[in-house]
C-alpha positions as CSV (number, residue, x, y, z in Angstrom):
1,M,-0.3,0.1,-0.1
2,L,0.9,3.6,-0.5
3,P,1.9,5.5,2.4
4,P,-0.1,8.4,3.3
5,R,0.4,12.1,2.8
6,S,1.1,14.3,5.3
7,R,-1.4,16.8,6.1
8,S,0.1,18.7,8.8
9,S,-0.4,22.4,6.8
10,G,-2.1,22.1,3.9
11,Q,-1.5,22.6,0.2
12,A,-2.4,25.8,-1.4
13,V,-5.1,24.9,-4.4
14,P,-3.8,26.8,-7.3
15,S,-6.7,28.8,-8.2
16,G,-6.2,31.1,-11.2
17,R,-6.2,29.7,-14.9
18,L,-2.6,30.6,-15.6
19,S,-1.4,28.4,-12.4
20,R,-4.1,25.6,-13.1
21,F,-2.5,25.6,-16.8
22,A,0.8,25.3,-15.5
23,S,-0.3,22.5,-13.1
24,F,-1.0,20.8,-16.4
25,G,2.0,21.6,-17.8
26,T,4.2,20.5,-15.4
27,L,1.8,16.9,-15.5
28,V,2.5,16.4,-19.3
29,G,5.8,17.5,-19.1
30,G,6.9,15.0,-16.3
31,V,4.8,12.0,-18.0
32,A,6.2,12.7,-21.2
33,G,9.6,12.5,-20.1
34,S,8.8,8.8,-18.5
35,M,7.3,7.8,-21.5
36,L,10.3,8.9,-23.5
37,V,12.5,7.1,-21.3
38,D,10.7,3.9,-21.0
39,G,9.8,4.0,-24.9
40,T,13.6,4.1,-25.3
41,K,14.1,0.9,-23.2
42,Q,11.6,-1.0,-24.8
43,L,13.0,-0.2,-27.9
44,A,16.3,-1.1,-27.3
45,Q,15.0,-4.5,-26.3
46,G,13.3,-5.2,-29.2
47,R,9.6,-3.9,-28.5
48,R,7.2,-1.3,-30.1
49,P,5.5,-0.2,-27.1
50,S,2.4,1.4,-28.0
51,I,1.6,5.3,-26.7
52,G,-1.2,3.6,-24.2
53,D,0.9,0.8,-22.6
54,L,3.6,4.1,-21.9
55,L,0.9,6.0,-20.4
56,L,-0.8,3.4,-18.1
57,T,2.6,3.0,-16.0
58,P,2.4,2.7,-12.5
59,A,5.1,6.2,-12.3
60,N,2.5,7.7,-14.2
61,A,-0.7,7.0,-13.0
62,R,1.1,8.3,-9.7
63,K,2.1,11.2,-11.3
64,I,-1.5,11.5,-12.3
65,A,-3.1,11.2,-9.3
66,D,-0.7,13.3,-7.3
67,R,-1.3,16.1,-9.6
68,L,-4.7,15.8,-9.6
69,A,-5.0,15.2,-6.2
70,T,-3.3,18.7,-5.7
71,M,-5.2,20.7,-8.2
72,R,-8.4,19.2,-6.5
73,G,-11.6,20.8,-8.4
74,A,-13.2,19.1,-11.5
75,A,-9.4,17.8,-12.4
76,M,-9.8,15.5,-9.6
77,K,-13.5,14.6,-9.6
78,L,-13.1,13.4,-13.1
79,G,-9.8,11.2,-11.7
80,Q,-12.1,10.0,-9.0
81,L,-14.9,9.0,-11.8
82,M,-12.8,7.4,-13.4
83,S,-11.0,5.1,-10.8
84,M,-14.6,3.7,-9.3
85,D,-14.1,-0.3,-9.1
86,T,-11.4,-0.6,-11.2
87,G,-10.0,-3.3,-9.3
88,D,-11.2,-5.6,-11.7
89,F,-10.1,-4.3,-14.7
90,L,-6.4,-3.0,-13.8
91,P,-3.5,-4.3,-12.7
92,P,-3.5,-4.1,-8.4
93,E,-0.8,-1.2,-8.7
94,L,-2.7,1.3,-10.7
95,S,-6.2,0.4,-8.9
96,D,-3.5,1.2,-5.4
97,I,-2.6,4.2,-7.0
98,L,-5.4,5.5,-8.5
99,A,-7.1,4.9,-5.3
100,R,-6.0,7.7,-3.7
101,L,-8.5,10.2,-5.4
102,R,-10.8,8.5,-3.3
103,A,-9.3,9.4,-0.2
104,D,-9.5,12.9,1.2
105,A,-7.4,15.4,-0.6
106,Q,-5.1,17.9,0.7
107,H,-7.0,21.0,2.6
108,M,-6.0,24.2,2.2
109,P,-3.7,26.2,4.3
110,Q,-5.1,28.5,7.0
111,G,-4.4,31.7,5.2
112,Q,-6.1,30.7,2.2
113,L,-8.8,29.5,4.0
114,R,-9.7,32.8,5.9
115,N,-9.5,34.5,2.5
116,V,-12.2,32.8,1.4
117,L,-14.5,32.7,4.1
118,N,-13.8,36.6,4.8
119,Q,-15.2,37.6,0.9
120,N,-18.4,35.4,1.8
121,W,-19.1,36.2,5.3
122,G,-17.4,40.0,5.5
123,R,-14.5,40.6,7.9
124,G,-15.5,39.8,11.2
125,W,-17.3,36.7,10.9
126,E,-15.7,35.0,14.1
127,K,-17.4,37.3,16.2
128,R,-20.8,35.0,15.2
129,F,-18.9,31.8,16.2
130,A,-18.2,30.6,19.8
131,S,-16.0,28.1,18.2
132,F,-14.1,27.4,14.4
133,D,-11.8,24.5,13.9
134,F,-9.6,25.6,11.3
135,K,-8.6,21.8,10.8
136,P,-11.3,19.9,8.3
137,V,-12.6,17.3,9.6
138,A,-13.1,16.2,5.8
139,A,-11.6,17.3,2.3
140,A,-12.8,16.1,-1.3
141,S,-12.3,17.3,-4.6
142,I,-14.7,20.5,-4.5
143,G,-14.4,21.4,-1.0
144,Q,-13.4,20.7,2.6
145,V,-15.4,20.7,5.5
146,H,-15.1,22.5,9.2
147,R,-16.9,22.1,12.5
148,A,-18.3,24.9,14.3
149,R,-20.3,26.2,17.1
150,T,-22.2,29.4,16.6
151,L,-22.8,31.6,19.5
152,D,-26.9,30.7,19.6
153,G,-25.2,26.8,20.2
154,R,-26.0,25.2,16.9
155,D,-23.3,22.6,16.2
156,L,-22.6,22.8,12.5
157,A,-20.7,21.4,9.4
158,I,-19.3,24.2,7.3
159,K,-18.4,23.4,3.8
160,V,-16.1,25.5,2.1
161,Q,-15.3,25.5,-1.5
162,Y,-11.7,25.8,-2.6
163,P,-11.2,28.9,-4.4
164,G,-11.4,29.1,-8.4
165,V,-12.9,25.5,-8.9
166,R,-16.0,27.1,-10.3
167,Q,-13.9,29.1,-12.9
168,S,-11.9,26.3,-13.9
169,I,-14.4,23.5,-14.5
170,D,-14.7,23.6,-17.9
171,S,-10.4,23.7,-18.5
172,D,-10.1,21.0,-16.0
173,V,-12.4,18.8,-18.0
174,D,-11.2,19.6,-21.3
175,N,-7.6,19.1,-20.0
176,V,-8.4,15.9,-18.5
177,A,-10.4,14.4,-21.3
178,A,-7.2,15.3,-23.6
179,L,-5.4,13.2,-21.1
180,I,-7.8,10.3,-21.9
181,K,-7.4,10.8,-25.7
182,L,-4.2,10.2,-25.2
183,T,-4.3,6.8,-24.3
184,G,-5.6,5.4,-27.5
185,L,-7.7,3.5,-25.4
186,L,-10.8,5.1,-26.8
187,P,-11.8,4.4,-30.5
188,P,-11.3,7.6,-33.0
189,E,-14.6,7.0,-33.9
190,L,-16.3,7.5,-30.8
191,D,-17.4,10.8,-30.2
192,I,-17.5,12.0,-26.6
193,D,-17.8,15.6,-26.7
194,P,-21.7,15.3,-25.8
195,M,-20.9,13.5,-22.4
196,L,-17.7,16.1,-21.9
197,A,-20.5,19.0,-21.8
198,D,-23.1,17.2,-19.6
199,A,-20.3,16.7,-17.1
200,K,-19.1,20.2,-17.7
201,A,-23.0,21.4,-16.7
202,Q,-23.2,18.6,-13.8
203,L,-20.0,19.8,-12.4
204,H,-21.0,23.6,-12.5
205,E,-24.1,22.6,-10.8
206,E,-21.9,20.7,-7.7
207,A,-19.6,23.6,-7.4
208,D,-23.1,25.7,-7.0
209,Y,-23.4,25.4,-3.0
210,A,-26.7,27.3,-3.1
211,H,-27.8,25.0,-5.6
212,E,-26.9,21.9,-3.5
213,A,-28.7,23.8,-0.4
214,G,-31.9,23.4,-2.3
215,H,-31.7,19.5,-3.2
216,L,-30.4,19.3,0.5
217,A,-33.4,20.8,1.5
218,R,-35.7,18.7,-0.3
219,F,-34.1,15.5,1.0
220,G,-34.7,16.5,3.9
221,E,-38.3,17.0,3.4
222,L,-38.8,13.6,1.7
223,L,-37.6,11.4,4.2
224,A,-38.4,13.6,7.1
225,G,-39.6,11.3,9.9
226,H,-37.9,8.7,8.3
227,D,-36.6,5.5,10.7
228,D,-33.8,4.7,8.3
229,F,-32.4,7.9,7.5
230,R,-30.8,11.6,8.2
231,V,-30.4,14.2,6.3
232,P,-28.5,17.6,8.0
233,A,-30.7,20.3,8.4
234,L,-29.9,23.4,6.2
235,H,-28.8,26.6,7.8
236,P,-29.4,29.2,5.3
237,D,-27.9,32.0,7.3
238,L,-24.6,30.9,6.6
239,T,-24.8,29.0,3.5
240,T,-23.8,30.9,0.2
241,T,-22.6,30.0,-3.6
242,D,-19.0,28.9,-1.9
243,I,-20.2,27.7,1.7
244,L,-22.8,25.4,2.8
245,A,-23.5,25.4,6.6
246,M,-25.3,22.0,8.1
247,D,-26.0,20.4,11.0
248,Y,-23.3,18.3,12.5
249,I,-24.2,15.0,13.3
250,E,-21.6,12.4,15.1
251,S,-21.7,9.3,12.9
252,I,-18.7,6.9,11.4
253,A,-17.5,6.0,7.9
254,V,-20.4,3.3,6.1
255,E,-17.2,1.4,5.4
256,D,-16.3,0.8,9.1
257,T,-19.4,-1.2,9.7
258,V,-17.8,-3.9,7.8
259,S,-16.5,-5.0,11.3
260,M,-20.3,-5.2,12.7
261,D,-22.7,-8.0,13.2
262,Q,-24.2,-9.4,9.7
263,A,-27.9,-8.0,10.6
264,T,-26.6,-4.4,11.0
265,R,-24.4,-4.7,7.4
266,D,-27.6,-6.4,5.5
267,G,-30.0,-3.6,6.9
268,I,-27.3,-0.9,5.8
269,V,-27.5,-2.2,2.4
270,Q,-31.1,-3.0,1.8
271,R,-31.9,1.0,3.1
272,L,-29.7,1.8,0.3
273,V,-30.9,-0.3,-2.6
274,G,-34.8,0.7,-1.4
275,L,-33.7,4.2,-1.2
276,L,-31.9,3.9,-4.3
277,L,-35.6,2.5,-5.9
278,R,-37.2,5.1,-4.0
279,E,-35.3,7.6,-6.0
280,L,-35.8,6.0,-8.8
281,F,-39.7,5.7,-9.0
282,E,-41.3,7.5,-6.2
283,F,-39.1,10.7,-5.8
284,Q,-37.6,11.0,-9.4
285,L,-34.7,12.7,-8.2
286,M,-31.6,10.9,-7.3
287,Q,-28.4,12.1,-5.9
288,T,-25.9,10.3,-8.4
289,D,-22.3,10.5,-6.6
290,P,-22.2,6.8,-5.0
291,N,-18.9,7.9,-3.1
292,F,-18.7,6.1,0.2
293,A,-18.2,9.1,2.0
294,N,-21.5,10.4,1.2
295,Y,-23.3,7.5,3.7
296,R,-22.6,7.8,7.6
297,F,-23.8,5.5,10.2
298,D,-25.3,6.8,13.3
299,P,-24.7,3.4,15.5
300,V,-26.6,5.1,18.5
301,S,-29.9,5.9,16.5
302,G,-29.1,3.2,13.8
303,K,-29.7,5.9,10.9
304,L,-27.6,6.0,8.2
305,V,-26.8,9.8,7.6
306,L,-26.9,11.2,4.4
307,L,-24.7,13.5,2.9
308,D,-23.4,15.5,-0.4
309,F,-26.6,16.6,-2.4
310,G,-24.4,18.7,-5.1
311,A,-24.6,15.7,-8.1
312,T,-28.6,15.3,-7.3
313,R,-30.8,15.0,-10.8
314,A,-34.2,14.8,-11.6
315,V,-35.3,11.6,-13.6
316,K,-37.2,12.4,-16.3
317,D,-40.7,10.0,-16.5
318,R,-39.6,8.6,-19.7
319,V,-36.2,7.4,-18.0
320,S,-37.8,6.5,-14.7
321,N,-41.0,4.2,-17.2
322,A,-37.8,2.9,-19.1
323,Y,-35.7,1.5,-16.3
324,R,-39.2,0.0,-14.7
325,T,-39.6,-2.1,-18.4
326,L,-36.1,-3.3,-18.1
327,L,-36.3,-4.1,-14.4
328,R,-39.5,-6.2,-15.3
329,G,-38.0,-8.0,-18.3
330,G,-34.8,-8.9,-16.1
331,L,-37.0,-10.3,-13.3
332,T,-39.2,-12.6,-15.9
333,S,-36.0,-13.4,-18.5
334,D,-38.8,-11.3,-21.0
335,M,-35.8,-10.3,-23.4
336,A,-38.7,-8.3,-25.2
337,L,-39.1,-5.7,-22.5
338,M,-35.4,-5.8,-21.6
339,R,-34.6,-4.8,-25.2
340,E,-37.5,-2.3,-25.3
341,G,-35.9,-0.7,-22.1
342,G,-32.5,-0.9,-22.9
343,L,-33.3,1.0,-25.9
344,T,-35.0,3.7,-24.7
345,L,-32.0,4.3,-22.1
346,G,-29.5,4.1,-24.8
347,M,-28.1,1.1,-23.6
348,L,-29.0,-0.7,-27.1
349,H,-28.4,1.3,-29.9
350,P,-31.3,0.9,-32.9
351,D,-28.7,1.3,-35.6
352,A,-26.5,-1.1,-34.1
353,P,-26.2,-3.9,-35.7
354,E,-28.2,-7.3,-34.1
355,S,-25.5,-9.4,-32.9
356,H,-24.3,-6.3,-31.1
357,K,-27.9,-6.1,-29.8
358,V,-28.2,-9.8,-28.8
359,A,-24.3,-9.5,-27.1
360,V,-25.8,-6.5,-25.0
361,L,-29.1,-8.2,-24.0
362,G,-27.2,-11.6,-22.8
363,M,-24.8,-9.1,-20.8
364,F,-28.3,-8.0,-19.0
365,D,-29.6,-11.7,-19.1
366,T,-26.5,-12.6,-16.8
367,A,-26.8,-9.3,-14.4
368,F,-30.1,-10.0,-13.9
369,E,-30.2,-14.1,-13.2
370,P,-28.9,-14.1,-9.5
371,L,-31.5,-11.4,-8.8
372,R,-34.4,-13.5,-9.8
373,I,-33.8,-15.7,-7.3
374,D,-36.3,-15.0,-4.1
375,G,-33.8,-15.0,-1.5
376,P,-30.8,-13.5,-0.5
377,F,-28.1,-11.8,-2.9
378,D,-25.1,-12.0,-1.5
379,F,-23.3,-9.4,-2.5
380,S,-19.8,-10.2,-1.7
381,S,-20.2,-12.9,-4.5
382,N,-17.6,-12.1,-7.4
383,E,-19.1,-14.7,-9.6
384,M,-21.5,-12.8,-11.7
385,T,-19.0,-9.7,-11.7
386,T,-16.3,-11.6,-13.5
387,E,-18.5,-13.1,-16.1
388,L,-19.7,-10.0,-16.5
389,R,-16.1,-8.5,-17.1
390,D,-14.9,-11.3,-19.1
391,E,-18.1,-10.4,-21.6
392,G,-17.8,-6.8,-21.7
393,M,-13.9,-6.8,-22.2
394,A,-14.1,-9.3,-25.3
395,F,-17.2,-7.0,-26.3
396,A,-15.3,-4.0,-26.1
397,K,-12.1,-5.3,-27.7
398,E,-14.4,-5.7,-31.0
399,R,-15.3,-2.0,-31.4
400,T,-17.4,-2.7,-34.0
401,F,-19.9,-0.3,-32.7
402,W,-18.9,1.8,-29.5
403,Q,-21.2,4.1,-28.1
404,V,-21.6,6.6,-25.3
405,P,-25.3,6.6,-23.6
406,P,-27.2,9.4,-22.8
407,V,-25.8,11.4,-19.1
408,D,-29.0,10.3,-17.8
409,T,-28.5,6.7,-17.9
410,L,-24.5,6.9,-17.3
411,F,-25.3,8.6,-13.8
412,I,-27.8,6.8,-12.8
413,Q,-25.7,3.5,-13.7
414,R,-23.1,5.1,-11.7
415,K,-25.2,5.3,-8.6
416,I,-26.3,1.5,-9.1
417,G,-22.9,0.3,-9.4
418,G,-21.9,2.4,-6.5
419,V,-25.0,0.8,-4.1
420,F,-23.7,-2.2,-5.2
421,L,-19.8,-1.8,-4.7
422,L,-21.0,-0.9,-1.2
423,G,-23.0,-3.8,-0.4
424,S,-19.4,-6.0,-1.9
425,R,-17.6,-4.0,0.5
426,L,-20.0,-4.9,3.4
427,K,-20.4,-8.4,2.5
428,A,-24.1,-8.0,2.7
429,N,-26.5,-10.9,1.8
430,T,-30.1,-9.8,1.7
431,N,-33.3,-10.1,-0.8
432,V,-32.7,-7.7,-3.5
433,H,-35.8,-9.6,-5.6
434,R,-38.4,-8.7,-3.4
435,L,-37.3,-4.7,-3.0
436,I,-37.2,-4.8,-7.1
437,R,-40.2,-6.5,-7.8
438,A,-42.3,-4.5,-5.1
439,A,-40.9,-1.2,-6.7
440,V,-41.8,-2.2,-10.1
441,S,-45.3,-3.9,-9.5
């Protein structure tokens, strides 16, 4: 395992466009130098390496992960998305390095933090607080969280956005996309520009804390009085575009429940799958970021604490109905229904060769097979994952009809995959069949 970074004093976020562009220039220069050295060595040994092989070395992955983590913002956010659940597809060395981007980022030094607070709350803001802990309790890709207590006794979690994040989103996405294209892993005929445009729009929403505050309040209303969940209350008087103030709730990381009894772990995952289905079919409003840090557990009340609603998206009727059709078909082995749902969701392309559609439907069938059993589903079993990986990798190598599904589908699939990944991490064993059947009936 890689040693953790020192986080004693923090590291300033490059906030200006020129400084962020220079950071990418440093990254590209360092990676290019490594590629030149590695390529020369391989040529001397009689091998002709590809650009992708030279770029995706552990040393270069380390450089990329470290630089994106230093820059934070959209650059790090995209790196996190690329690194989600790569363990079955990448060598362990690369998975270990990319895992850095799913851990806490470096935090801002106190001077930079004070500048952000002064700009948003005005000088003298300290007079409103009985205490403010300048050491963050968490630091991530877009902002960091501090605990504070107001003079009127409110115990708060204050999320503060890194300076320059919002202004650099478009250029960060373009620069990271250039790195992806440089690998040569994507076929030249695959147009990812529409997906990048949607990613920029989504990241602009996530970087608007006033926008997130609305979703936080809405989920608080939807889950008010619920025995299974708790959503921190919003404090609008301290919330701005760059600062989000909410209740501080004592809790533990959801991954830490892996040492708890089986019933507790099963209950956590059952509730999260049930919430996912309610978001998709009942609320038609989904928090689409499956980062484990967004779920915490309160051992005292037994409730799950839900955090970070920046990536919340409305689910259109057409999309919700198509998922209902797909799930109904999956539970009953009805290929016609699965085809109908897959076409509407863009998982199947109407112009694709029939052989392509049959192959994708076969993968659907494989994924649904264990969910058809009215009994406990073992999330820790990797038999289905391995089979899907093998089918998917063989399918991808053909590159006969590559396509990017609509962004609405991509974000929902990301959430579904994240919940199942957490179920695997917690070694849950619960009846998913009944949850799905009740949701789509």
